[in-house]
C-alpha positions in Angstrom: 220.3 105.8 46.9 222.7 103.5 48.6 225.8 102.6 46.5 229.0 100.8 47.2 230.8 104.2 47.0 228.5 105.7 49.7 229.2 102.6 51.8 232.9 103.0 51.4 232.6 106.6 52.6 230.6 105.6 55.6 233.0 102.8 56.4 236.0 105.2 56.4 234.1 107.8 58.4 232.9 105.2 60.9 236.4 103.8 61.3 237.8 107.3 61.8 235.1 108.2 64.4 235.8 105.0 66.3 239.5 105.8 66.6 238.7 109.4 67.6 236.3 108.1 70.2 238.9 105.8 71.6 241.3 108.7 71.9 238.6 110.8 73.5 238.0 108.0 76.0 241.6 108.1 77.0 241.6 111.9 77.3 238.5 111.7 79.5 240.4 109.5 81.9 243.7 111.3 81.9 242.6 115.0 81.5 239.6 117.2 82.1 238.6 117.0 78.4 235.4 115.1 77.9 234.4 114.8 74.3 232.7 111.4 74.7 229.2 112.8 75.1 229.6 114.5 71.7 231.5 111.8 69.8 229.7 108.8 71.2 226.3 109.5 69.6 228.0 110.6 66.4 229.9 107.4 66.2 226.8 105.4 67.1 224.9 107.0 64.2 227.7 106.1 61.8 227.9 102.6 63.2 224.2 102.0 62.6 224.5 103.5 59.1 227.4 101.2 58.3 225.5 98.1 59.5 222.3 99.0 57.7 224.1 99.8 54.4 226.1 96.6 54.6 222.9 94.6 55.0 221.2 96.5 52.2 224.1 96.0 49.8 224.5 92.3 50.5 222.2 90.9 47.8 223.3 93.5 45.3 227.0 92.7 45.8 226.5 89.0 46.1 228.2 88.7 49.5 227.8 85.4 51.1 227.2 85.0 54.9 230.9 84.7 55.7 231.8 87.8 53.7 228.9 89.8 55.2 230.0 88.7 58.7 233.5 89.8 58.1 232.3 93.2 56.7 230.2 93.6 59.8 233.1 92.7 62.0 234.9 95.6 60.4 232.6 97.9 62.2 233.6 96.7 65.7 237.3 96.3 65.2 239.6 99.3 65.3 240.9 100.0 61.7 238.3 97.5 60.5 236.5 100.0 58.2 239.9 100.8 56.6 240.4 97.1 55.9 236.9 96.8 54.4 237.4 99.8 52.2 240.8 98.5 51.0 239.2 95.1 50.2 236.3 96.7 48.3 238.7 98.8 46.2 241.1 96.0 45.5 241.1 95.1 41.8 242.0 91.5 42.7 239.3 91.0 45.3 237.2 87.9 45.3 233.5 88.1 45.9 233.7 85.2 48.3 235.9 86.7 51.1 237.2 90.1 52.2 
């Protein structure tokens, strides 16, 4: 069952994996450490889960097109998942925009 709580967990995990992947990319270029072949597919799986869960939750949560687009943008911007999670947990959040 896909819940908002599960989505928040995936959003935080996806955002963290994205940042770790960025660090791994720098390490790959500056050292002999290459974690990208491991971290890349893992992050890709989390990214796909994030997008699928956001689309699945859209009708249930009543997100309009703008809100959904901003939530999806959170998957491609560093720290975006953290912002989305913060917005989702905010007690004063509006259902119109994150």
